[in-house]
N, C-alpha and C positions, 0 to 999 in steps of 0.2 A: 345473841345469848343465853349460854344455859344455864336452869335455874335446880339447885344444889342444893339437899334440903340437912342444914346442919350438923346429922343426927348419920346421913349417907359418908361411905368412906370411898372413894374414887380415885384410884391409881395414879401415879404421875402419866405416865406410858400411854392411859386414856383421851383419845381421841372425839370428842360433844360437836354435836354439831349444834346451831341455829335456831332457839326453839324443843330445846331437850329440855325434860322435865324428871329428876333424881330425883325420888320420894325419897321419903324415915324409912332408914333404918338397910338403906340398900350397898350392897359390896361389891366393888367392883375392882379387879386386877388381872393385872399381865395388861396385856398389849389389846386394847378392845375399844372399839371403832363402833361409833353411834352417832345413824342419820336421823337430817332435822326431824325436828317435829316427835321422838320417842319419848314416848315419856314408859321410864317404868315405876311404878304408882307409890311400891313401899316394898321393903322387906326381899327382896331381889335379889339374887346371886348370879353373877355374872364374872366367871371365869377366859381369862382371854387363853389362846387364841381366840378371837371371837370379833364377828361384824353381825353389826344390827340393821336391816333397813329401814329408811324412811317411814316416820307415821306410825311405824309397828308401837302397840301396843304388852305389855306385861305384865301381869297381874302381879298382887305377893304369893311369894315362897316360891316362885315361878326359880329354877335353877337351871342354865344354860352354859353350856362350854368345858362341864366338868369330866375330869379323865372317864376313860370307858370300862365299864364295867366287863375285860376280858383280863384272864389273866396274863395272858401272852403281855397286856399292855404293863412297860414298869413304871414304878413314881419318878419322874425328871424327865422320861420320854420326850421326845419334840413330836406336835402334832401339830397340826393343819388347822386344827382345831375345830372352828361351829361358826359356816355362815347363814343368818336368817335376813330372805328377803325383806321387802317392801307394805306396810300395809298391812302385819300381820295380827292377831289378835292371840295371846299368848294365854291362859287362864290361867288359877290358882295351880300351884304342887306339880306344873307344867313340867316337864326333864327334854334338855337336848345337852346328852353324849358327844364329845372332841371326837374325833375319827384316829384312828390306828394305822392308816396307808399316810404315808408322806402325799401319797398321787391328789387327794383331796381330802377336802374338809366336808364332814357332816353337814348334808347340805336341804335347808327349811325356803323356799320356795315365796314368792308375792301371795298374799292378799289369805296364807295360809290361815286354819284357823282351828288349833291345840285344846281343845276345852280341856275341863277342871283332870289333872290325876291324866293326863294321857303320857304315850312315852315317844321318844325317837333314839335309839340307840346308833352308835358309831358307826360313825363309814355308810349310815342310811341318807338317803336320798325322795327329798321330798319333791313337785311341780308346783306349779301354780295352782291356787284355787281349792289346794286340800284339805278338808275337813275329816279332821282326828278328835273323835266322839267321848265326852268324857272315861277318861281309864283305858281306850285307847294302846296297843301298844305298837311299836314297829323295830324287832327285832335287828342286830348289826347287818349291815349293809343290802338291807331288803329297800325297794324301792316302790312310791307309789305316786303314781302318773297325774298327768295333771288333772286336775275337774273329779279326783275318784275323794267318793266317801269313807270309812273305815267305822264300823259302828262302837257301839261303846262297849267296852271290854273285850275286841276283840285281838284277838293274837296273831300277830303276822311274822312266821318263823327268818329266821335269817336268811340273805339271799333272796326272798320271795320275793315277785314281783307283783305290784297292784295294778293293771292298766289303766288307758286314759278313761274317765265318766265310768269306772266299774263300780258298782255299790254295797259293801257288804252289812249283812245285817250281827245284830247285838250280840257279843259271846260269843262269837264263833272261832276258831284258830283256822290257817290257811295255813301248809309251806307246801302247799305246789302255785303257779303260779296264774293266774284268774285275768282274761283275755280286757282286753277291752271292750268295754260298754254292755260288759253283761253285770249280771248279778249272782251274788255267793250269799242265800238264804240260812247256807245249812254248813256244817261244817264241810269241808274235802268239797263241795260241786256249785255249781250253777248250774244257775235255771230259769234264763230266759234274758233277756237284754234290759238295758235302766231305760225306756222309755219317754218317762217322764228328764231324767235326766240330758239325752238327746235333744229333746225339741227345745228344751228350757237354754242349751247353749248353743241352738241355729242350728242344729244342722236339718237335712233338707229335708222332705217328707220319703225321697227316692234314696236318701241314707241308709236308712232308718228301717226302708224294706228290706236292704241290700243286706244292712250289716243281718237282722231278722232270717232270711236266709240262710246266712254264711252258719248263725249259732244253731237250726237245725240241721243240714244238713253235711256241720261239719262238729262240729261244738257237741252238741243234743248228748248222739249214738256216739262221740268217743271214739273217733277213727284212730289208726295210727300219727303216727307225730309226720313220716313222710308223706300218706294218705292225704292226711291234716293240710300241710302245703301246698300238696297239688292241686288242690280241690279250693283253696285260700286263691293259688296263681289263676285257677277258672273264673272266679266273681267277681276278682276286684278290677280286671280289666274296665270295669266303667266304674268304680263306689272309688272313692278314696279310703273311705272308712274302711273297706275289709281288706285295703291294702296294707292299711297299717294293724288290723289282726293278722296280714301276713306276717309284717314285720314283725311283729309280736313275738310271733308263735316262733319264725325261724330263729332269735335271738333266743330261747327257753334253753337254759340250762338245766331246771330240773322242770319235773311235768307238769304239764297242762293242766284243772283242775275238769273235770272230768263233768258230764252230761247227764239229766238225771235217767241216760237208754242206758248208762250203766249202774250195775248192782253198789249200794253204800261198798266202803270197804270195810274188810274182814264178813261180809254179811256170806260168802262165799265158804268160809272156815267155820262158819258159826250153824249153820246147817249140816254140813258137814257131821261134825258134832255130835247136833240133835239127833240124825239119824244114828249114828251110833251109839245111842244113847247119855251121849257122853251129859246130858244137859234135861232137867228135867220139865217137863210140863206147866209154863207160868200160870195154868187153869187148873193142874190138877190139885186136888188137897188133900188128898193118901198121908203125905208129908203130916198135914198137921191134926189129921186124927192121930199117930204115934208122939204124940207129944205131949 
């Protein structure tokens, strides 16, 4: 039997599983399905259609299932809403917006940890065991695959994909796909593989070695996409993990984040402008003397 605080407002359309706790000030509207042993601690807002899996805990002032931040979406327009998996932790002020497309809802997988102020935009998809650190933002239609970690205040551009076991450092923005198992320490840049995460996930040493070789021979030097695919096909014959990287690249509709072997974006333009005298030397103090 569900436990509903007297100050909570629960829609007649809502379906509550056994052991559910709806804390003070919670508001649940529309068609909402809440699985067994879910806890809405207090002042949580859920708008249907929305489904929350068993054992999930939602902290105060989180908002789930509200309309997408999309000008094309009209108030009252039908939406498949939001599906949240089991045993998730959704911390204070986190938001998950409903989908704009009828084909599928916005999806948050099982055991996802959304920290304070994180955001999952409309039509986005999060796999299982994904971590969004404080303030991380998943843009509309973006994807974060299983066991990926999005650092604090990262911004993931619309339609961008983050591969399985990828790790993004805090405070960066990404608008190109980050391949599985890779680490992104800077904006639009990958610089190695997530060895610690791969070990913790139980990948064999041989698989980690194969992924490292694929990174060095394919992503570090940033080959053209056709050459990437050809090389990954060769390396994946003895490695399922490299095969996963191959599938990721084949399915890419956006560019793949380059490795350290490629100059940073806009560096060539900056150097050319500098060569033409369009930029002052930052160490030149002659301008200071004229002030």
